[in-house]
Each structure stands twice: as C-alpha cells, then as structure tokens.
N, C-alpha and C positions, 0 to 999 in steps of 0.2 A: 750518455743515451738519457734521453728524458722520457720519464714514465707518463703515459697518456691516461687522464682521468676523464670520465664521463661529463660532459658539460650539463651543468644543472640549469635548468630553465627557470629563473627566477620569475619570469613572467607568468609562466604556467602554474607555478607553486602558489603564488599570491592569488591568481584567479580561482584556483581550487580552494584555498583558505577562505575566500570570500564567499564563494558557493556553500561551504560546508557551516561557516557561521551563519550565513542567511537562512539555510534550512532549519538550523535549531531555533532561530528566531521566529521564522514564519510558521513552524508547527507549534510553537509555544504560545505566540501572541498573536497570530493571523497574518495573512498576506496583506490586508488593507492596513492594519495597525502599526506594522514595523516600517520606519521611514529608513532612508539612506543614512540619515544622520545617526538613528540607532545602531545600525550595523557598524559605521565607522566607529562610534564610541566604544562598542563591545570589543573591536579589535584592536582599538587603540591607534588607529591610522586616520588620515584626513579623507574627507569625502571624495576629494579630486582623486585619490588613488583609486577609489571604486569606480569613478567614471573613467578612468583610462582603460578598465576592462570591460565595463558595461555602460553603453551610452545612455541608459536610462532605467528606471527601476523595472519597467516591463520586460526589457531583456534580462535583467537579473532574475526576474520571478521565472521566465521561461528556461533559463538556464539551469536553476535550481530545481524545478518540478521534473525537467527531463532527467537530470541525474538522480534524483529520487526515484523516478520511475524505472530507471536503468538497474540501479542497485536492487530494488525490490524484484523486479522481474527475472534478473539474474539468480537471485535467491529462490524464486519460486521454481524455476526451471532446474535448480539444483536438487530441490526437494522431489519434484515430479520423475527426475531421473532415477531416483532410489527405488521407484516402483513399490513402495511399501502399501501396508493394508489402506485402501481407499479412504476408509473413514478417519484413521490416524493422520493420513496426508492432509485431509482438508484442516484439521486442527493444527497440524505443523505450519501450514501455510498462514493460518489466521495469526498465530503466535509470531511468525516471521513479520507480518505486516504491522501488527500491533507494536512490536518492538521498534520498527523504523519509523513509524508515523508517531510513536510517543503516546498513543492513546487519543490523539486528535483533539486535545482538550480545549482548544481555542476555536474549534470548527473552522480550520483553514480550508477545507473542502468547500464550504459554503462562501467564504469570502473569495476564494478563486473563481467560483462560477459566478458571482455577483460583479465582481470589479475586474476581472481578467477572463471574459467569456470566451475569446479565442483560444486561449491556452489552454483552458478548461476542457473545451470541446475536443481539440487536437489530443490532449492526454486521454480523455475518455475513450476516444477512437482507439488509442494504442492499448489502453487497458482491456477493452473488450476483445481485441485480437488475441491478446494474451491469455486472458480468463476464459474466452470461448474454447480455445484449444485444450487448455489445462482441465477444465470442468468436462468436457466431453470425453477426454481420455479417462479421467477419474470415473465417470459413468460406465464407461464401456468395460473398464477393468472390475468395477464393483459387480456389474452384471455377471460377468464371467466368473467371478469368485463365489457367486450366490449371495452377495450381501445386499445387492439391490435388486428390486423386482425387474424381471425380464419384459414387462410391458412398457417400460418407460420410454416416451419419445424424446430421445437424448437432446436433440436441437431444441426443443421447447424448453426442457428442464434447464438447460444451459442458459438459454436467454433469460428465463425468469429468475434464476440465481443470480445472474449479473445485474438485473434491474433491481432486486430486492437489496443486493449489497449496496447499490448506490443510493437506494432510497433511505437506508440507515443513517446517512450522513447529512440528511436534509433536517436542519435543526428546528425547523418549523413542525415538523412531524414529530421529532424526537429531541426536545430541548435538552441540553448539555446538563442542565441542572436537575434534570429528573432521571436522565439515563446516561451511565457511562457508555463509552463505545466499547469497552471490554464486555460488559453485561449485555449489550445489544447484539454483538457478534455470537457471544455464547448462547443466547436465546434464540437467534435466528438459525445458526447451524444446527441445533438440535430440531428445530422446527422443520428444517430442510430435509434432514436426515430421516427423522421419523415418518416422513412423507413419502420416501423412495426405498427405505430399507424392507429387506425380508426379516423373517423371524430371526435368522442367523445373524443379520446385520444389526438387528436391534439389541441383541446380546453384545455384540462389540461396542455398539453406541452407549449401552449402560455402563459398562466398564470404564470407557473413557470419561463420562459425564461423573460418575462416582470418583474416580481419581482426581478430578478436577476440584470436585467439592470438598476433597480431604486435604487438599493442598493450601 
C-alpha cells in the first residue's frame, strides 16, 4: 500500500519566492531602481526563470504590491477585530504598517505613483476602502467610549485622515533626508488625535506618547 503525500507545487513556490524577494528589494531600493537582473542575482537564479512566472516587470510589480496590500490588510483586520481602546488601535495599526513597509526608506510609494500609475491608482482605491471602514469604526467606538468628541463628522474625518496619510508619503513635501516615515507617522497621529479627543481621550493619548518616548 502506497502512502499518499501532498503534491508540492514547485511552480507556485518559486513564484512566491520571487514575489517575496522582489518586495524586499522594492521597499529597500524603490520600484524603479530595482531591475529584473537585480532580483535574479539576489535569488541566484536566471532572469529567464523570473519571466516564466511574470511576463514583464510591470506584472511583477503588480503581483508584489497586491500581495503586500493583502498581507497588511489582513493584519489590520486582525487588529480591528480585537476591539481594543481606539487610540491604542491606531498606534497598533501604525506599528504593523511600518513593520511591513520597513519604514519606506527609499520612497517606494513615490516611485510607484510616478512609474506605475495604473497600479498605484488601483492600490490606492483598495487602500481607501479598507481604511475608510477601519477609521470610521474606530471613530464610532471612540465616541461611544467618550474618548472622541461626539460632534465629529465621521465621514469627513475619515476622508481627511486617509488624505493626510497619503500626503505623508509625498517626498517633495516631506523629503526623506529631513523626515523619517516613523517620525512623520508619530507626529501626524498625535496631531490627528489631539484634534478629535475629549479630555478623557487626551489622558489616554498622553500615556501612549510618553510610553513611546521612553522606549
């Protein structure tokens, strides 16, 4: 009697390895800067092997950004399902995003927008849908818990939040040699929360900010 072992899909495994390595390089060096040769050399494979899985670099960029989006979105959904203190939740999401995007040291967001506008716009629409739902829920819970002002216009605040988060990645507004993404995110979150918090919420915010300063 023969034992049945699961069939390993080597094609799928290689495809995932290419996406993983490409994501690392794109986030470190930028979408425009990294070539197919760079990826092949880093992986120790031929460029032809990459083209077996992706007909061109644009297809690879598309697959890579989509997978990064899905991973981050899944993480955000997991955090939101915990229904934690809304202020803590915002910082937890920020930490998750920064961990996966490695601080965006090479301004990949800018390069994606400039050189792959169709992919950028598609990704932006997906990000908006996820963030709009997450931020709206965060605002509603914050109001219910007395942490946020009950006079807030939720849809307006959620849209402003998304717009400002996207603006932080504009390297012309915030050059990377002057501002790290971690610093920008921390400054903006405090700015955002101080504008919507009640006195009770501000007490919570101060504790979180102080804890971060001491780390």
